[in-house]
C-alpha positions as CSV (number, residue, x, y, z in Angstrom):
1,M,-73.3,-52.0,36.9
2,K,-75.5,-54.2,34.9
3,G,-78.3,-54.6,37.1
4,Q,-78.0,-51.4,38.5
5,L,-81.5,-49.2,39.9
6,P,-81.8,-46.2,38.7
7,K,-81.6,-43.6,40.6
8,A,-84.7,-42.8,43.0
9,Y,-85.2,-39.5,41.3
10,L,-85.0,-37.2,38.8
11,R,-84.4,-33.4,38.2
12,I,-86.8,-31.0,36.6
13,D,-87.5,-27.4,35.7
14,P,-90.5,-25.8,38.3
15,N,-91.6,-24.4,35.6
16,L,-92.0,-27.2,33.1
17,D,-96.0,-27.4,33.7
18,Q,-95.7,-23.3,31.7
19,T,-93.2,-23.5,29.8
20,H,-92.7,-27.0,28.0
21,P,-95.9,-27.7,25.8
22,D,-96.0,-31.0,26.6
23,P,-95.0,-31.3,30.4
24,G,-95.9,-34.8,30.4
25,A,-94.2,-36.1,27.2
26,M,-90.5,-34.0,29.0
27,V,-91.2,-36.6,32.2
28,C,-91.8,-40.2,30.0
29,L,-88.4,-38.6,28.2
30,L,-86.9,-38.6,31.5
31,C,-87.7,-41.1,33.1
32,A,-87.2,-43.6,29.8
33,A,-83.7,-41.9,29.4
34,A,-82.6,-42.8,33.7
35,R,-83.5,-46.4,32.5
36,Q,-80.9,-47.0,29.7
37,P,-77.8,-48.8,30.2
38,V,-75.8,-45.0,29.6
39,R,-78.5,-43.0,31.9
40,G,-79.6,-40.4,29.5
41,R,-78.6,-41.8,26.0
42,F,-80.3,-43.6,23.3
43,K,-78.5,-46.1,21.3
44,S,-80.5,-45.8,18.3
45,R,-83.3,-43.7,17.4
46,E,-85.3,-46.7,16.0
47,L,-84.4,-47.3,20.0
48,L,-86.1,-44.0,21.2
49,E,-89.4,-44.3,19.1
50,R,-89.8,-48.1,20.1
51,V,-89.3,-46.9,24.1
52,L,-91.9,-43.8,23.6
53,G,-93.7,-44.0,20.5
54,A,-92.9,-42.6,16.7
55,D,-95.0,-39.7,17.6
56,L,-93.9,-38.8,20.2
57,A,-90.5,-39.3,19.8
58,A,-90.4,-37.0,16.6
59,K,-92.3,-34.2,18.6
60,L,-89.3,-34.5,21.8
61,V,-86.7,-33.9,18.8
62,A,-88.8,-31.3,16.9
63,W,-88.9,-29.3,20.5
64,G,-84.8,-29.9,20.7
65,D,-85.5,-31.7,24.1
66,V,-83.6,-34.9,22.5
67,K,-80.7,-34.8,19.7
68,E,-78.4,-36.6,17.8
69,A,-75.2,-37.2,19.1
70,E,-72.0,-37.6,16.7
71,D,-71.7,-41.9,17.3
72,G,-75.8,-42.2,16.5
73,S,-77.0,-42.5,19.4
74,W,-80.0,-39.5,20.9
75,H,-80.0,-37.8,24.0
76,V,-81.2,-36.1,26.7
77,D,-80.7,-32.0,25.7
78,G,-78.8,-30.6,28.5
79,W,-78.8,-34.4,30.6
80,G,-75.2,-34.3,32.0
81,I,-75.6,-30.9,34.1
82,W,-79.1,-31.8,35.5
83,Q,-79.0,-35.2,36.4
84,E,-75.4,-37.1,37.1
85,G,-73.0,-36.9,39.9
86,D,-73.7,-35.0,43.5
87,L,-72.6,-31.9,42.4
88,T,-74.1,-28.5,44.5
89,V,-76.6,-26.1,43.5
90,S,-73.9,-23.3,43.4
91,E,-71.6,-25.9,41.1
92,R,-74.6,-26.4,39.0
93,M,-75.6,-22.6,38.1
94,R,-71.9,-22.2,37.2
95,R,-71.3,-25.1,35.3
96,Y,-74.8,-24.1,33.5
97,R,-74.0,-20.7,33.7
98,S,-70.0,-21.6,31.5
99,R,-72.5,-23.6,29.3
100,V,-74.4,-20.4,28.1
101,R,-71.0,-18.4,27.8
102,N,-69.3,-20.9,25.3
103,N,-72.0,-21.0,23.3
104,G,-73.7,-24.5,24.8
105,V,-70.7,-26.2,25.0
106,T,-69.6,-27.1,28.7
107,P,-65.7,-28.8,28.4
108,T,-66.5,-29.6,32.4
109,V,-69.0,-31.8,31.9
110,T,-68.8,-35.0,30.3
111,E,-71.7,-37.7,28.8
112,P,-72.9,-40.2,31.2
113,S,-70.9,-43.7,30.7
114,P,-72.8,-46.9,32.0
115,N,-71.0,-47.4,35.4
116,S,-70.5,-43.5,36.3
117,L,-70.8,-43.2,40.1
118,P,-71.5,-39.9,41.9
119,P,-67.6,-38.5,42.5
120,S,-68.6,-39.0,46.3
121,E,-69.2,-42.7,45.7
122,T,-66.4,-43.5,43.6
123,V,-63.5,-41.8,45.7
124,R,-65.2,-43.4,48.8
125,Q,-65.0,-47.3,47.1
126,Q,-61.5,-46.9,45.8
127,G,-60.5,-46.4,49.4
128,S,-62.3,-49.2,49.9
129,K,-60.5,-51.4,47.7
130,T,-57.1,-50.3,48.5
131,G,-57.2,-49.5,52.0
132,T,-55.4,-46.1,51.4
133,D,-56.5,-42.8,52.3
134,I,-58.0,-40.9,49.2
135,P,-57.2,-36.9,49.0
136,P,-60.0,-35.1,48.5
137,G,-58.9,-34.3,44.9
138,G,-59.1,-37.4,44.1
139,P,-56.8,-40.8,43.1
140,P,-53.5,-39.2,41.9
141,P,-53.6,-38.9,37.5
142,T,-52.7,-42.3,36.0
143,G,-49.8,-41.8,33.1
144,D,-52.7,-41.8,30.2
145,A,-54.5,-38.5,30.6
146,P,-58.4,-38.7,29.2
147,R,-58.8,-37.3,26.1
148,K,-60.7,-34.0,25.7
149,R,-63.2,-33.9,22.9
150,P,-62.6,-30.6,20.2
151,A,-65.7,-28.7,21.2
152,R,-68.3,-28.2,18.4
153,K,-69.8,-25.3,17.0
154,A,-73.4,-24.9,19.4
155,S,-76.3,-26.0,17.4
156,W,-78.5,-22.9,16.2
157,S,-80.7,-24.2,19.2
158,T,-78.5,-23.3,21.6
159,E,-77.9,-20.1,20.0
160,A,-81.3,-19.6,20.1
161,C,-81.7,-20.4,23.4
162,D,-78.0,-18.1,24.8
163,D,-80.0,-15.4,22.3
164,W,-83.8,-15.3,24.8
165,N,-81.5,-15.6,28.3
166,A,-78.9,-12.7,26.9
167,R,-81.8,-10.6,26.8
168,Y,-84.1,-12.0,29.8
169,G,-81.5,-13.9,32.0
170,A,-79.3,-17.2,32.7
171,G,-81.9,-19.7,32.2
172,S,-85.4,-18.6,31.2
173,A,-85.0,-19.5,27.7
174,P,-87.8,-21.6,26.5
175,G,-86.2,-24.5,24.9
176,S,-88.7,-26.4,23.2
177,E,-90.7,-23.8,22.1
178,I,-88.3,-22.0,20.7
179,G,-87.3,-24.9,18.7
180,A,-90.5,-25.7,17.6
181,N,-91.6,-22.2,16.5
182,L,-87.9,-21.8,14.9
183,K,-87.5,-24.8,12.7
184,P,-89.6,-24.2,10.0
185,L,-88.4,-20.7,9.3
186,I,-84.5,-22.0,9.2
187,G,-85.4,-25.2,7.0
188,K,-87.0,-22.0,4.2
189,H,-84.5,-19.1,5.2
190,G,-81.5,-20.4,7.0
191,W,-80.0,-19.6,10.5
192,D,-78.1,-17.1,9.6
193,V,-81.0,-15.1,7.8
194,V,-83.4,-16.5,10.6
195,R,-81.1,-15.3,13.4
196,R,-80.7,-12.0,12.5
197,A,-84.4,-11.4,13.1
198,W,-84.5,-13.2,16.0
199,R,-82.2,-11.1,17.7
200,R,-84.1,-7.7,16.4
201,Y,-86.9,-9.6,17.7
202,L,-85.5,-10.0,21.5
203,W,-83.9,-6.9,22.0
204,E,-86.9,-4.6,20.0
205,S,-89.8,-6.2,20.2
206,T,-92.9,-4.3,22.5
207,H,-95.1,-7.2,22.6
208,P,-96.0,-7.8,26.5
209,T,-95.2,-11.3,26.0
210,P,-93.3,-12.1,23.9
211,S,-92.2,-15.6,22.6
212,A,-91.2,-18.0,19.3
213,S,-94.9,-18.8,18.6
214,D,-95.3,-14.7,17.7
215,F,-91.8,-14.2,16.8
216,R,-92.8,-16.9,13.8
217,K,-96.0,-15.8,13.7
218,H,-94.7,-12.3,12.4
219,F,-91.6,-13.1,11.4
220,A,-91.6,-10.6,8.0
221,D,-91.6,-8.2,9.7
222,W,-88.3,-8.5,11.5
223,L,-86.7,-9.0,7.8
224,P,-84.7,-6.1,6.9
225,K,-85.8,-4.8,3.7
226,G,-82.6,-3.7,1.9
227,R,-78.8,-3.0,2.4
228,G,-79.4,0.9,3.7
229,A,-83.0,0.6,4.5
230,A,-84.4,1.8,8.2
231,R,-84.7,-1.3,10.6
232,A,-88.0,-3.1,10.3
233,R,-91.0,-1.1,12.8
234,P,-91.5,-3.3,16.2
235,R,-94.7,-4.6,16.4
236,A,-96.9,-3.4,19.7
237,V,-100.8,-4.0,21.6
238,D,-100.0,-0.8,22.4
239,P,-98.1,2.3,20.7
240,P,-94.6,2.0,21.6
241,P,-93.1,5.3,24.1
242,P,-91.9,8.0,21.7
243,E,-88.3,7.9,20.1
244,P,-85.9,10.5,19.6
245,E,-86.4,11.8,16.2
246,P,-82.8,12.6,14.0
247,P,-82.3,14.9,12.7
248,A,-83.9,16.1,8.8
249,G,-82.8,14.5,6.7
250,S,-80.3,11.7,8.9
251,E,-80.6,8.5,8.2
252,P,-79.4,5.3,9.6
253,P,-76.5,4.2,7.3
254,P,-76.6,0.2,6.7
255,I,-75.4,-2.7,9.1
256,D,-72.5,-4.2,9.5
257,P,-72.7,-7.1,10.6
258,E,-70.0,-7.1,12.2
259,A,-70.6,-4.1,14.2
260,E,-73.9,-5.5,15.5
261,R,-72.1,-9.0,16.6
262,V,-69.5,-6.7,18.9
263,W,-72.1,-3.8,20.5
264,Q,-74.5,-6.5,21.1
265,A,-71.9,-8.6,22.8
266,A,-70.5,-5.7,24.9
267,L,-74.9,-4.7,25.7
268,E,-75.3,-8.4,27.0
269,Q,-72.8,-7.1,29.6
270,L,-74.5,-4.0,30.8
271,D,-77.1,-5.1,32.3
272,V,-79.3,-2.1,31.2
273,P,-82.7,-2.3,32.6
274,P,-85.8,-2.6,30.1
275,H,-86.9,0.5,30.2
276,V,-83.8,2.4,30.0
277,H,-82.7,0.3,26.8
278,A,-85.7,0.7,25.1
279,T,-85.4,4.7,25.1
280,W,-81.6,5.0,24.9
281,I,-80.2,2.0,23.2
282,R,-82.7,0.7,20.8
283,P,-82.5,3.3,19.0
284,T,-78.6,2.5,18.0
285,W,-77.3,1.6,14.7
286,P,-73.9,-0.6,14.4
287,S,-72.6,0.8,11.5
288,Q,-69.2,-0.2,11.3
289,C,-66.5,-2.1,12.9
290,D,-62.4,-2.2,12.6
291,P,-59.5,-3.0,14.5
292,E,-59.3,0.1,16.1
293,A,-62.5,1.3,16.6
294,L,-66.3,0.4,16.6
295,T,-68.6,3.1,15.3
296,V,-72.5,3.4,16.6
297,W,-75.0,5.9,14.5
298,C,-78.0,7.7,17.1
299,P,-80.8,9.3,15.9
300,N,-79.4,12.5,18.3
301,E,-77.0,14.3,20.3
302,A,-79.0,13.3,23.1
303,V,-78.9,9.8,23.2
304,V,-74.8,10.4,22.3
305,S,-74.9,12.2,25.9
306,H,-76.0,10.3,27.1
307,I,-74.5,6.9,26.3
308,R,-71.3,8.7,27.1
309,G,-71.9,9.7,29.8
310,S,-74.0,6.8,31.7
311,Y,-71.7,3.8,30.0
312,G,-68.8,5.4,28.2
313,E,-66.2,4.3,31.0
314,R,-67.5,1.0,31.6
315,L,-68.4,0.5,27.5
316,A,-64.6,1.3,27.2
317,E,-63.5,-1.6,29.4
318,L,-66.1,-4.0,27.2
319,L,-64.8,-3.4,23.9
320,G,-61.1,-3.7,24.5
321,P,-58.4,-1.7,22.1
322,R,-61.4,-0.8,20.3
323,R,-62.4,3.1,20.6
324,L,-66.3,3.6,20.5
325,K,-67.5,6.7,18.0
326,L,-70.7,7.2,18.2
327,I,-72.2,9.5,15.4
328,H,-75.5,11.4,15.0
329,G,-76.4,12.9,11.5
330,G,-72.7,12.3,10.5
331,V,-71.3,13.9,13.2
332,G,-69.9,12.1,16.5
333,G,-66.8,11.4,18.6
334,G,-64.7,9.5,20.9
335,A,-66.9,8.0,24.1
């Protein structure tokens, strides 16, 4: 409503002072967004710069904290999930995880409207106006059901954060740092190239404190050296643990992007401990994928036996109709 006071509180990440390059700037953004006629949304880039200053607005855009919508307005990323409504903590986490699973798109969470009220308050006011009891599920639907906006392809920043969350746990991605460090690389190489290197860094790096800034600094180390070349070796502060040696004359086959996508999607649901992943999963190489089978190269028979014995049944469930074929040195079989 016009003249309505903003909420007396804002929800922020308790680790904001450790994960954001400028926590004070983020707090200023949230406070300014809460005072807008449509909470969480600035009607134009010009307004955003006038409220926060051109320099600070440019930084927040580069960090991915505020994004442009189709109508030309600018909204605070994640505002609808964390700031609106009277949802319980468990419901907010459910919606956040759903957003991660759907590549950053949360169909059940709509953008705030100028007159938006918490669901419980809306039901209470409608009941008081009509003099009737509103059922717990809300008022009956009208003839004109609201149209759902078509889901848009997730942005590169959302996909980069999803990759981090898949590797280190939901909600752990430092979005601002990732956006600030990956954006220059994407402008030069494109997101497809950067993402392949980014995923390789997340799953293969042995750096004690992996970060987007470390990835940017050593970006060239994580690029493929050629179609048939072996993967770039991970950079480590300390020597990495010894890996099983492949048989003499055995080299990994060329990478198959579709096989890599299917294999990584299955691994993300295995929940393998980091030390197990480093020893038994990291040396594998998805080399071929078709509707009937996924072929994964392993450096030796020991890795084949361990994956087949420890994760064969679960991988069979995750791969669905595809059969997992583990090979080593040109010899293998189904899991």
